[in-house]
N, C-alpha and C positions, 0 to 999 in steps of 0.2 A: 472484438471491439469494433463498433460501428465506425466506418470511415478509414479503417486501417487494413493493411494487407489487400486481399482481393474483394473486400466488402465495398459496396457502393458508397459514395459520399452521402452523408446525412446532414442536412442543414441544421437540424435541431441540436447537434453536438459540436458546433464550431466554437461556442463560448464555454467558459468554465461553468456559468450558470446553467446553460443547456445540458452540459454533461452531468451536473449535479442533479438536475431534474430527471434526466434519463435514468441514472442509477437509482434514484429514489423510486421511480416508477417500477423498475425491475424488481427491487426489493419488496415493494408493496404487492406486485403481481404474484410473487413467489410466497407471499404471506410470511415473510421473515421478520421476526421480532428480535431486535438486538443481536444481529449476526456478528461474526468475526469476519472482517473483510481482508482477504488475502490479495495483495496487489503487486504482481510482478511487472516490471519494465513499463511498457506503453500504457498499461492500465492506470498508471499514476495520474494521467491526465483526467481520469474520472474519479479515482479514489481520493486524491488530495483535496480537490475543492469540496467533495462530499464530507470528508473528515473535518475540514475547517468549518463547514456550515452546520453539520449534523453529527459531529463526533459523539455527542451524548446518546445517540440512537444506536451506537455500535458497542458490542460487548468487548471488542478488541480490534486491533488493526495490525496487519503483518505486511509491511512494505518490503519488497524484495528488489532492491536497486531500482526504484521507480523513476520514471522521467518526471520532470516538472517541479522538483523540490525547490529549485532556486527561484521559482515564481512567487514564493511567499517569504515573509520576513520571520526572523527569530521571534519577534513579539507575537505574530499570528500563531506560530507553533506553540509558544508557551501558554496560550489560552486554551489548548486542547487537553482534556483530562482523560482521554481514551487510553487504556492500557495498550502498549505498542511493543511488538517484537521487531526490531530492525534486523533483517536477515539478509546475508549476502555471502557470496563466495570470495575467498581471498585472492583469486586470480582475476576478478573483475576489477581491474585497476583504473577504469575510466569512469563509469557511472556510479559504482558503489561508494567510492570515497566522497563524491559530491553529495550523494543522497545522505550518507552518514553525517557529513558536515552540517547539513540543513536539518535533518530529522532529529538530531541529538538534542534539539531545543524542546522537543516534546517532553513534558515533565514526567510522564509515566512510562518511560521507555526502558527497554533493556536490549542488548545487542547479542546476536549469535552470528559468528563467522564460521563458514564451512571451509576447512582447509582443503586445498586441491580442487576447488570448484570455481567455475567461471560465472559469467553473467546469469546463465540459466542454471543456478546452483541446484535447483530441485531436480533437474535432469542429470547433472553431473554426479551428484551425491544424494540420491533419493533417500537412502536409509538415514543419513545424518540430517537431512532436511526434515523428514517426518519425525525424528526424535526431538529436534528443536521445536517444531511446531506443536507436537503433542504435549511436550513439557510446558509450553506457554499456555496452551488451552486448559490444561489441568489446574493451573494456578489462578485462572480467571474466576471471579465470583459469579 
């Protein structure tokens, strides 16, 4: 993610609009048509504004305890019709409950909780993670 970890700061991604434009550009460059956007943790700063602005361009959305969910209102979430799998580990007691509280306003959501998994549930319980993800992908139109 530009501007995080050891990557250099990038001026174009300091605003939600800039991050939306950046992600839109990445998807266009990759030639992706209606992808499923999987968004763990810090990537929420990119995926959430994109979802709210362009959710109709996604086949699905899989937030995994993303940051930034409190930046948007229940009303904004209710306006998104993108099928969503809210996925998290039950040992993520800080970020996951906050994300669930906000994301549950998405009208087309379902929830998968991975027992015994922490914040990086895809690393802690990869088989359970992939089972949940593949089950969601199979039911998408």
